[in-house]
Residue frames as qw, qx, qy, qz and C-alpha x, y, z in Angstrom:
[[0.364, -0.738, -0.433, 0.368, -17.02, -23.43, 7.91],
 [0.276, 0.749, 0.099, 0.594, -16.93, -19.67, 7.40],
 [0.500, -0.436, -0.344, 0.665, -14.91, -17.47, 9.71],
 [0.087, 0.963, 0.219, 0.130, -15.72, -13.81, 10.07],
 [0.563, 0.309, -0.196, 0.741, -12.70, -11.55, 9.71],
 [0.415, -0.792, -0.356, 0.273, -12.30, -9.47, 12.83],
 [0.242, 0.889, -0.076, 0.380, -11.19, -5.86, 12.50],
 [0.286, -0.829, 0.425, -0.223, -7.85, -5.23, 14.15],
 [0.940, -0.173, 0.285, 0.068, -6.77, -8.85, 13.90],
 [0.229, -0.614, 0.609, 0.447, -3.18, -9.41, 12.79],
 [0.744, 0.503, -0.215, -0.384, -3.15, -10.36, 9.11],
 [0.622, -0.285, 0.714, 0.148, -1.96, -13.85, 8.30],
 [0.228, 0.403, -0.646, -0.608, -0.90, -14.79, 4.78],
 [0.078, 0.103, 0.991, 0.040, -2.71, -18.11, 5.23],
 [0.297, 0.553, 0.593, -0.505, -6.04, -16.33, 5.41],
 [0.454, 0.751, -0.043, -0.478, -5.57, -14.93, 1.92],
 [0.476, -0.326, 0.721, 0.384, -3.49, -17.66, 0.33],
 [0.539, 0.485, 0.653, 0.219, -5.80, -18.19, -2.66],
 [0.193, 0.968, 0.128, -0.096, -5.94, -14.45, -3.32],
 [0.277, -0.769, 0.474, 0.327, -2.15, -14.15, -3.00],
 [0.573, -0.021, 0.743, 0.345, -1.60, -17.13, -5.33],
 [0.459, 0.741, 0.483, 0.085, -3.96, -15.54, -7.85],
 [0.054, 0.976, -0.112, -0.181, -2.16, -12.20, -7.82],
 [0.455, -0.546, 0.614, 0.343, 1.19, -13.94, -8.11],
 [0.554, 0.154, 0.753, 0.320, 0.10, -15.80, -11.26],
 [0.394, 0.833, 0.376, -0.099, -1.65, -12.95, -13.09],
 [0.375, -0.399, 0.347, 0.761, 0.40, -11.44, -15.87],
 [0.146, 0.344, 0.670, 0.641, -2.21, -10.79, -18.55],
 [0.145, 0.039, 0.174, -0.973, -4.17, -7.54, -18.37],
 [0.565, -0.142, -0.460, -0.670, -7.33, -9.09, -19.88],
 [0.615, -0.242, -0.742, 0.111, -7.34, -11.89, -17.30],
 [0.216, -0.120, -0.499, 0.830, -6.74, -9.40, -14.50],
 [0.318, -0.042, -0.070, -0.945, -9.67, -7.28, -15.66],
 [0.641, -0.190, -0.606, -0.431, -12.00, -10.28, -15.98],
 [0.565, -0.224, -0.721, 0.333, -11.15, -11.75, -12.59],
 [0.174, -0.156, -0.427, 0.874, -11.17, -8.51, -10.63],
 [0.365, -0.141, -0.225, -0.892, -14.39, -7.27, -12.23],
 [0.705, -0.312, -0.574, -0.276, -16.10, -10.36, -10.82],
 [0.596, -0.157, -0.607, 0.502, -14.13, -10.49, -7.58],
 [0.189, -0.277, -0.342, 0.878, -14.54, -6.85, -6.49],
 [0.169, 0.840, 0.512, -0.068, -17.49, -4.53, -6.54],
 [0.367, 0.710, 0.062, 0.598, -16.82, -1.13, -8.11],
 [0.392, -0.870, 0.084, -0.286, -16.84, 0.35, -4.59],
 [0.854, -0.426, 0.197, 0.225, -14.28, -2.16, -3.31],
 [0.726, 0.319, 0.171, 0.584, -11.98, -1.55, -6.27],
 [0.087, 0.843, 0.032, 0.531, -12.30, 2.21, -5.79],
 [0.605, -0.780, 0.117, -0.104, -11.52, 1.90, -2.07],
 [0.871, -0.160, 0.190, 0.425, -8.38, -0.14, -2.74],
 [0.524, 0.544, 0.156, 0.636, -7.27, 2.39, -5.33],
 [0.177, -0.894, -0.011, -0.412, -7.95, 5.32, -2.97],
 [0.761, -0.621, 0.142, 0.122, -5.93, 3.69, -0.18],
 [0.784, 0.090, 0.207, 0.578, -3.01, 3.14, -2.54],
 [0.268, 0.736, 0.148, 0.603, -3.30, 6.72, -3.82],
 [0.442, -0.875, 0.027, -0.196, -3.37, 8.06, -0.24],
 [0.826, -0.403, 0.183, 0.350, -0.22, 6.08, 0.61],
 [0.638, 0.364, 0.215, 0.644, 1.54, 7.44, -2.50],
 [0.001, -0.860, -0.098, -0.501, 0.56, 11.00, -1.59],
 [0.660, -0.746, 0.082, 0.038, 1.84, 10.50, 1.96],
 [0.821, -0.114, 0.223, 0.512, 5.13, 9.26, 0.56],
 [0.416, 0.559, 0.213, 0.685, 5.28, 12.40, -1.57],
 [0.276, -0.066, -0.365, 0.887, 4.92, 14.54, 1.55],
 [0.297, -0.483, -0.360, -0.740, 1.29, 15.63, 1.22],
 [0.212, -0.174, 0.602, -0.750, -0.58, 16.48, 4.43],
 [0.146, 0.330, 0.914, -0.186, -3.57, 14.58, 5.78],
 [0.290, 0.643, 0.310, -0.638, -5.73, 17.61, 4.97],
 [0.253, 0.509, -0.512, -0.644, -4.49, 17.81, 1.36],
 [0.072, 0.032, -0.975, -0.209, -5.13, 14.09, 0.86],
 [0.194, 0.449, 0.766, -0.418, -8.56, 14.31, 2.49],
 [0.332, 0.644, 0.059, -0.687, -9.58, 17.16, 0.21],
 [0.230, 0.437, -0.685, -0.536, -8.18, 15.49, -2.91],
 [0.231, 0.015, -0.958, -0.169, -9.57, 11.99, -2.32],
 [0.619, -0.374, -0.155, -0.673, -12.59, 12.68, -0.13],
 [0.723, -0.104, -0.653, 0.199, -11.11, 10.37, 2.49],
 [0.534, -0.827, -0.092, -0.148, -11.45, 10.89, 6.23],
 [0.098, 0.771, -0.550, 0.305, -8.37, 11.92, 8.17],
 [0.694, -0.392, 0.559, -0.229, -8.71, 8.91, 10.54],
 [0.935, 0.298, 0.186, 0.035, -8.50, 6.60, 7.49],
 [0.488, 0.770, -0.304, 0.277, -5.45, 8.50, 6.26],
 [0.340, -0.696, 0.555, -0.304, -3.94, 8.13, 9.75],
 [0.905, -0.106, 0.402, -0.092, -4.40, 4.34, 9.55],
 [0.813, 0.545, -0.013, 0.207, -2.59, 4.29, 6.20],
 [0.119, 0.836, -0.415, 0.339, 0.15, 6.50, 7.62],
 [0.645, -0.517, 0.516, -0.225, 0.53, 4.11, 10.56],
 [0.949, 0.165, 0.261, 0.068, 0.90, 1.19, 8.16],
 [0.561, 0.749, -0.202, 0.290, 3.54, 3.15, 6.24],
 [0.081, -0.771, 0.495, -0.392, 5.47, 3.91, 9.41],
 [0.463, -0.402, 0.714, -0.336, 4.96, 0.75, 11.47],
 [0.914, 0.213, 0.112, -0.327, 3.60, -1.85, 9.04],
 [0.825, -0.148, 0.481, 0.259, 5.44, -4.53, 7.15],
 [0.187, -0.453, 0.477, 0.730, 6.31, -2.38, 4.11],
 [0.459, 0.424, 0.765, 0.157, 3.49, -3.41, 1.78],
 [0.261, 0.917, 0.234, -0.188, 2.46, 0.10, 0.77],
 [0.126, -0.788, 0.446, 0.406, 6.09, 1.04, 0.13],
 [0.445, -0.077, 0.824, 0.344, 6.64, -2.11, -1.92],
 [0.432, 0.681, 0.591, 0.023, 3.53, -1.23, -3.95],
 [0.114, 0.952, -0.039, -0.283, 4.83, 2.30, -4.53],
 [0.261, -0.587, 0.652, 0.402, 8.26, 1.04, -5.53],
 [0.537, 0.173, 0.803, 0.193, 6.80, -1.69, -7.78],
 [0.416, 0.749, 0.497, 0.139, 4.82, 0.75, -9.90],
 [0.527, 0.338, 0.087, 0.774, 7.51, 3.42, -9.93],
 [0.233, -0.921, -0.231, -0.210, 6.10, 5.99, -7.48],
 [0.357, -0.855, 0.377, 0.004, 9.31, 5.90, -5.43],
 [0.788, 0.376, -0.444, 0.202, 12.77, 4.42, -5.79],
 [0.669, -0.701, 0.245, 0.010, 14.68, 3.05, -2.84],
 [0.604, 0.653, -0.428, 0.157, 18.35, 3.07, -3.76],
 [0.065, 0.582, -0.715, 0.381, 21.44, 1.66, -2.12],
 [0.888, -0.250, -0.133, -0.361, 19.82, -1.67, -1.26],
 [0.833, 0.123, -0.446, 0.302, 23.20, -3.23, -0.49],
 [0.102, 0.516, -0.446, 0.724, 24.03, -0.81, 2.30],
 [0.181, -0.158, -0.831, 0.501, 23.34, -1.27, 5.97],
 [0.348, 0.066, 0.108, -0.929, 20.38, 1.08, 5.49],
 [0.521, -0.084, -0.728, -0.438, 18.53, -2.00, 4.26],
 [0.355, -0.238, -0.835, 0.347, 17.99, -2.91, 7.87],
 [0.189, 0.114, 0.264, -0.939, 15.91, 0.21, 8.42],
 [0.432, 0.525, 0.680, -0.275, 12.16, -0.03, 8.18],
 [0.440, 0.425, 0.534, 0.584, 11.23, 0.81, 4.55],
 [0.017, -0.937, -0.299, -0.178, 9.51, 4.09, 5.54],
 [0.475, -0.796, 0.148, 0.346, 12.52, 5.17, 7.61],
 [0.598, -0.079, 0.499, 0.623, 14.84, 4.28, 4.74],
 [0.305, 0.674, 0.496, 0.455, 12.68, 6.17, 2.26],
 [0.187, -0.971, -0.151, 0.003, 12.54, 9.24, 4.49],
 [0.582, -0.582, 0.286, 0.491, 16.30, 9.12, 5.03],
 [0.520, 0.195, 0.535, 0.637, 16.92, 8.98, 1.26],
 [0.118, 0.827, 0.437, 0.333, 14.38, 11.74, 0.63],
 [0.347, -0.921, -0.034, 0.173, 15.81, 14.00, 3.34],
 [0.629, -0.342, 0.369, 0.593, 19.36, 13.40, 2.09],
 [0.390, 0.390, 0.524, 0.649, 18.27, 14.69, -1.32],
 [0.024, -0.193, -0.171, 0.966, 16.64, 17.73, 0.26],
 [0.291, -0.279, -0.619, -0.674, 13.14, 16.86, -0.97]]
């Protein structure tokens, strides 16, 4: 039985368990390219990349307008990404940290209990950036 994904529905890891397992096991660039070239259309891959890029630009302090002009993305879409950065579960920040866009230091301090975006902003503001 096929279920239609409803926009606005809270994401559950169980709904993407096969996808998550796949990503967890991929460690060979050729396999990644083969699987994702079949799995995603060029438009879907581009949209994922643009959303990641928008989140990275937000973390670097770019404005919605600057991001919109650079990526050709609507400001409401950028606002959704910003909301996920600020109130989400930290996935965009984890992605940025994983590929080296940002570094979150002092993980052993009590600051760890801050939301990742709040922690990142606190570190960034402390450095005067």
